[in-house]
C-alpha positions in Angstrom: -3.1 -62.7 72.0 -2.5 -59.4 70.6 -5.1 -56.8 69.9 -5.1 -54.2 67.3 -4.9 -51.1 68.3 -6.3 -49.6 64.9 -10.2 -48.4 65.9 -12.8 -50.5 64.5 -14.1 -49.3 61.0 -11.0 -46.5 60.2 -9.2 -46.8 56.9 -5.7 -46.0 57.3 -4.1 -43.2 56.5 -2.3 -42.5 53.1 1.4 -41.9 53.2 2.3 -38.1 53.0 3.7 -37.0 49.8 7.8 -37.2 49.8 9.5 -34.1 50.0 11.7 -35.3 46.6 8.0 -35.1 44.6 7.1 -31.9 45.8 10.8 -30.6 44.8 10.1 -32.5 41.3 6.8 -30.7 41.1 8.1 -26.9 41.5 11.1 -27.5 39.4 8.7 -28.6 36.6 6.6 -25.4 37.1 9.7 -23.3 37.1 10.4 -24.9 33.7 6.7 -23.8 32.3 7.0 -20.4 33.4 10.5 -19.8 32.0 9.4 -20.9 28.8 6.3 -18.8 28.7 8.6 -15.7 29.4 11.0 -16.6 26.7 8.1 -16.5 24.2 6.2 -13.6 25.3 7.4 -10.3 23.6 6.9 -7.1 25.9 5.5 -4.5 23.8 5.6 -0.9 24.7 2.6 1.6 24.0 4.0 3.8 21.1 6.9 1.7 19.9 7.6 0.4 16.7 6.4 -3.3 17.5 3.3 -1.5 18.6 2.5 0.4 15.6 3.1 -2.8 13.8 0.3 -5.1 15.8 -2.2 -1.8 15.2 -4.8 -2.4 12.4 -3.4 -1.3 9.1 -4.6 2.1 8.1 -5.0 2.9 4.3 -5.4 6.3 4.7 -2.5 6.7 7.2 -0.4 4.6 4.7 -1.4 6.8 1.9 -0.9 10.1 3.6 2.7 8.9 4.8 3.7 7.6 1.2 2.1 10.0 -1.2 4.6 12.9 -0.9 7.5 10.5 -1.9 5.6 9.1 -4.6 4.8 12.3 -5.9 8.1 13.5 -6.0 9.8 10.2 -7.5 7.2 10.6 -10.6 7.8 14.1 -11.0 11.5 13.4 -11.5 11.0 10.5 -13.8 8.3 12.4 -16.0 9.3 12.6 -19.8 7.1 15.2 -21.9 4.1 13.5 -23.9 5.7 13.8 -27.4 9.1 12.7 -26.3 7.6 9.8 -24.2 5.7 8.7 -27.4 8.3 8.8 -29.2 10.3 6.6 -27.0 7.9 3.9 -26.6 7.4 3.8 -30.5 11.2 3.3 -31.1 11.6 0.9 -28.4 9.3 0.0 -25.6 11.2 -1.6 -23.1 13.7 1.0 -23.3 11.0 3.8 -22.6 10.2 1.7 -19.7 13.5 1.6 -18.4 14.3 5.3 -18.9 10.8 6.7 -17.5 9.1 4.1 -15.9 8.6 0.9 -13.7 8.1 -2.6 -14.7 5.1 -4.3 -13.4 3.3 -7.4 -13.6 0.1 -6.2 -15.1 1.8 -3.5 -17.4 4.6 -1.2 -16.7 3.7 2.4 -15.0 5.4 5.3 -16.8 5.5 8.9 -15.8 4.6 11.4 -17.9 4.1 15.4 -18.1 1.4 16.7 -20.6 -0.1 19.9 -21.2 -3.4 19.9 -23.1 -6.9 21.2 -23.4 -9.7 19.4 -21.2 -12.7 18.0 -22.9 -16.0 17.1 -21.5 -15.4 14.2 -18.6 -17.3 11.1 -18.5 -17.3 9.1 -15.2 -14.7 11.4 -13.4 -12.2 11.5 -16.0 -11.3 14.2 -18.8 -9.6 13.7 -22.1 -7.1 15.8 -23.1 -6.2 17.2 -26.7 -2.5 17.5 -26.5 -0.8 19.2 -29.2 2.8 17.2 -30.7 1.2 13.8 -30.2 0.0 11.3 -33.0 -3.7 11.3 -33.6 -4.4 7.9 -32.8 -3.0 8.4 -29.0 -5.9 9.2 -26.7 -4.9 10.9 -23.5 -7.3 10.9 -20.6 -6.7 12.2 -17.1 -8.6 10.9 -13.5 -9.8 13.8 -12.0 -12.8 12.0 -9.7 -14.3 12.3 -7.3 -13.2 8.2 -7.6 -9.9 7.7 -8.6 -9.5 4.1 -9.7 -6.5 1.9 -10.1 -3.0 1.0 -8.4 -0.9 3.1 -10.4 0.5 5.3 -7.6 1.0 2.3 -5.7 3.0 0.9 -8.4 4.9 3.4 -9.7 8.2 3.5 -7.4 8.4 -0.3 -7.7 9.1 -0.7 -3.9 6.0 -1.4 -2.4 5.4 -5.0 -2.5 2.4 -7.5 -1.5 4.9 -8.9 0.9 5.0 -6.1 3.2 1.2 -6.5 3.7 -0.7 -9.0 5.8 -3.2 -10.2 2.8 -4.4 -9.1 -0.8 -7.2 -6.9 0.9 -4.3 -4.6 2.8 -2.3 -4.7 -0.6 -5.2 -3.5 -2.5 -6.5 -1.0 0.3 -3.1 0.6 0.2 -3.5 1.7 -3.3 -7.0 3.2 -2.6 -5.3 4.7 0.6 -2.8 6.4 -1.9 -5.4 7.6 -4.7 -7.5 9.7 -1.7 -4.1 11.1 -0.4 -3.3 12.3 -4.1 -7.2 13.6 -4.2 -6.7 15.4 -1.1 -3.7 17.2 -1.8 -3.8 17.5 -5.8 -7.5 17.8 -7.0 -9.3 18.9 -3.9 -8.0 22.4 -4.1 -8.8 22.9 -8.0 -12.2 23.4 -9.5 -12.2 19.9 -11.4 -16.2 20.1 -12.1 -15.3 23.2 -14.3 -12.1 22.1 -16.2 -13.9 21.7 -19.5 -12.3 23.8 -22.3 -9.1 25.0 -19.9 -5.6 24.5 -20.4 -3.9 22.1 -17.8 -0.7 20.6 -17.0 -0.7 17.3 -15.8 2.5 15.3 -14.3 1.4 12.0 -13.4 1.5 8.0 -14.2 -0.3 5.6 -16.5 0.0 2.1 -17.1 1.4 0.7 -20.6 -1.2 -1.7 -21.8 -2.5 -0.1 -24.8 0.5 2.4 -26.2 -2.4 4.4 -27.6 -4.7 4.8 -24.7 -3.0 6.6 -21.7 -5.3 7.1 -18.8 -3.4 8.9 -16.4 -3.6 9.2 -12.6 -2.3 12.7 -11.8 0.1 13.8 -9.1 0.1 17.2 -10.1 -2.3 19.5 -11.8 -2.1 23.2 -12.6 -4.8 24.9 -14.7 -3.3 27.5 -17.2 
């Protein structure tokens, strides 16, 4: 009679894993790590990619872009009487020559000299010689500067360059603050009434008889 050599009560040992299975597991892990490496971008501090990943700064954007927009408006600006006549004669031609088409009314660039009246809500009316009496001219002097006329003036600051509508709107606000710091803060806007001022700026052509100018340059005569 042949007796079993396995001790009573002991379970048989599981076979050791094969070398082939071990190699397959190592190869699979290597493939996963390679895929992760290919999908990972190394961003160096201070690089262009690093800047893009940082939170959007409306004020940084405004300070960087305002000088360019200021010069653009200066170059395109027409004298107020010339612009009024051009709009009356051919609105689309006036926009092509002195402004930028936009979805909510074209932005026109103008240079105007007038006497500042009493302000209301941070806006001074201007009495301008040589303009038809039915045209009202006003200029924003703050402290709050509203609208996106400066953002839309050059025509190349597009929604697609921003992550969402909030950033796009904030870009306009950042430009307004940059303009205020550079143009309006150095002058005494609280005491402009009765003074002759020359303004270069932009306005949105919605009502041809109502120009609300956002300035890029103001000088007191």
